[in-house]
C-alpha positions as semicolon CSV with decimal commas, in nm:
position;residue;x (nm);y (nm);z (nm)
1;M;-5,361;-0,927;20,950
2;E;-5,720;-0,780;21,031
3;F;-5,817;-0,418;21,003
4;H;-6,121;-0,182;21,021
5;L;-6,207;0,016;20,728
6;N;-6,127;0,339;20,972
7;E;-5,715;0,178;21,038
8;L;-5,595;0,161;20,721
9;N;-5,313;0,317;20,792
10;K;-5,213;0,056;20,949
11;A;-5,254;-0,176;20,660
12;V;-5,078;-0,007;20,451
13;S;-4,787;0,019;20,663
14;K;-4,756;-0,340;20,665
15;I;-4,747;-0,400;20,302
16;L;-4,533;-0,103;20,310
17;E;-4,261;-0,323;20,571
18;F;-4,384;-0,601;20,371
19;A;-4,296;-0,498;20,020
20;N;-3,932;-0,395;20,140
21;R;-3,780;-0,271;19,878
22;E;-4,003;-0,469;19,640
23;K;-4,173;-0,170;19,420
24;T;-4,396;-0,461;19,276
25;I;-4,700;-0,452;19,467
26;C;-5,043;-0,745;19,290
27;F;-5,399;-0,708;19,516
28;Y;-5,578;-1,024;19,514
29;G;-5,944;-1,025;19,616
30;Q;-6,295;-0,975;19,535
31;M;-6,509;-0,710;19,361
32;G;-6,560;-0,469;19,643
33;A;-6,338;-0,623;19,873
34;G;-6,161;-0,270;19,819
35;K;-5,849;-0,334;19,656
36;T;-5,896;-0,008;19,498
37;T;-5,949;0,210;19,902
38;L;-5,622;0,060;19,996
39;I;-5,419;0,166;19,698
40;K;-5,592;0,508;19,756
41;E;-5,430;0,465;20,115
42;L;-5,063;0,352;19,960
43;V;-5,053;0,630;19,752
44;N;-5,144;0,897;20,032
45;A;-4,825;0,713;20,272
46;L;-4,613;0,774;19,991
47;G;-4,662;1,196;19,957
48;A;-4,854;1,174;19,613
49;T;-5,049;1,468;19,553
50;D;-5,273;1,312;19,321
51;H;-5,598;1,185;19,469
52;G;-5,558;0,788;19,371
53;S;-5,876;0,645;19,172
54;S;-5,979;0,316;18,975
55;P;-5,796;0,303;18,656
56;T;-6,054;0,037;18,538
57;F;-6,147;0,209;18,203
58;G;-5,802;0,375;18,169
59;L;-5,563;0,029;18,221
60;V;-5,340;0,299;18,447
61;N;-5,328;0,567;18,637
62;E;-5,021;0,801;18,773
63;Y;-4,924;0,952;19,049
64;H;-4,656;1,229;19,152
65;D;-4,510;1,368;19,439
66;K;-4,505;1,723;19,533
67;N;-4,248;1,819;19,331
68;G;-4,401;1,684;19,069
69;N;-4,139;1,388;19,033
70;L;-4,353;1,052;18,914
71;L;-4,439;0,855;19,213
72;A;-4,656;0,590;19,117
73;Y;-4,827;0,376;18,866
74;H;-5,182;0,237;18,959
75;F;-5,330;-0,045;18,745
76;D;-5,658;-0,209;18,698
77;F;-5,627;-0,553;18,466
78;Y;-6,071;-0,652;18,554
79;R;-6,112;-0,569;18,201
80;I;-5,855;-0,688;17,949
81;E;-5,944;-1,027;17,811
82;N;-5,520;-1,118;17,737
83;E;-5,199;-1,088;17,806
84;E;-5,138;-0,884;17,510
85;Q;-5,371;-0,646;17,565
86;A;-5,114;-0,542;17,886
87;M;-4,816;-0,569;17,611
88;D;-5,044;-0,344;17,404
89;I;-5,029;-0,080;17,649
90;G;-4,635;-0,080;17,701
91;L;-4,650;-0,369;18,030
92;E;-4,297;-0,367;17,963
93;D;-4,194;-0,023;18,028
94;Y;-4,357;0,000;18,297
95;L;-4,205;-0,247;18,425
96;S;-3,887;-0,153;18,432
97;S;-3,952;0,183;18,558
98;N;-3,793;0,239;18,913
99;V;-4,159;0,375;19,068
100;W;-4,417;0,197;19,304
101;L;-4,647;-0,068;19,093
102;F;-4,982;-0,146;19,225
103;I;-5,146;-0,401;19,032
104;E;-5,537;-0,522;19,039
105;W;-5,638;-0,786;18,932
106;P;-5,269;-0,925;18,834
107;E;-5,373;-1,321;18,819
108;K;-5,486;-1,145;18,454
109;I;-5,126;-1,150;18,370
110;K;-4,922;-1,357;18,537
111;S;-4,702;-1,469;18,326
112;L;-4,584;-1,112;18,274
113;L;-4,533;-1,019;18,661
114;P;-4,214;-0,972;18,817
115;N;-4,009;-1,285;19,013
116;N;-3,975;-1,015;19,317
117;A;-4,342;-0,866;19,345
118;V;-4,527;-0,874;19,618
119;S;-4,898;-1,059;19,651
120;V;-5,133;-0,857;19,858
121;Y;-5,402;-1,055;19,906
122;L;-5,722;-0,894;20,069
123;H;-6,021;-1,040;20,186
124;F;-6,347;-0,935;20,307
125;I;-6,434;-1,005;20,624
126;D;-6,784;-0,785;20,699
127;E;-6,852;-0,436;20,578
128;N;-6,604;-0,268;20,834
129;T;-6,351;-0,502;20,829
130;R;-6,131;-0,708;20,573
131;S;-5,811;-0,945;20,622
132;I;-5,500;-0,929;20,424
133;E;-5,186;-1,216;20,354
134;F;-4,852;-1,182;20,197
135;S;-4,686;-1,340;19,997
136;T;-4,340;-1,342;19,725
137;E;-4,407;-1,523;19,436
């Protein structure tokens, strides 16, 4: 599916439709493709009161709904060097939670990902256009 950046809501709707009930979504794409921007829109569409941002330095951000309930975790594994580092932050606990998990750079933790994770491949077409593909692994 191709979309313009001013149509992020369409992309978010398609992602949520494809994910169905699976709450672990892995985002693949080159640096600058818009993974964090797309996740910010997902977080907003799900009703988070926190503003989405990249957790590159802290590795994980958490988002809450208007009642203060935990809604989602957003991981950015760009800076990790091995899967052990993901385990050190308690990834197993996050994966067993019943909240949305949005994971950037999932290829860095491939063997740790759940079998039911949804993969979103984001492709840069031009400054205002992206495309996304979906799969389950």
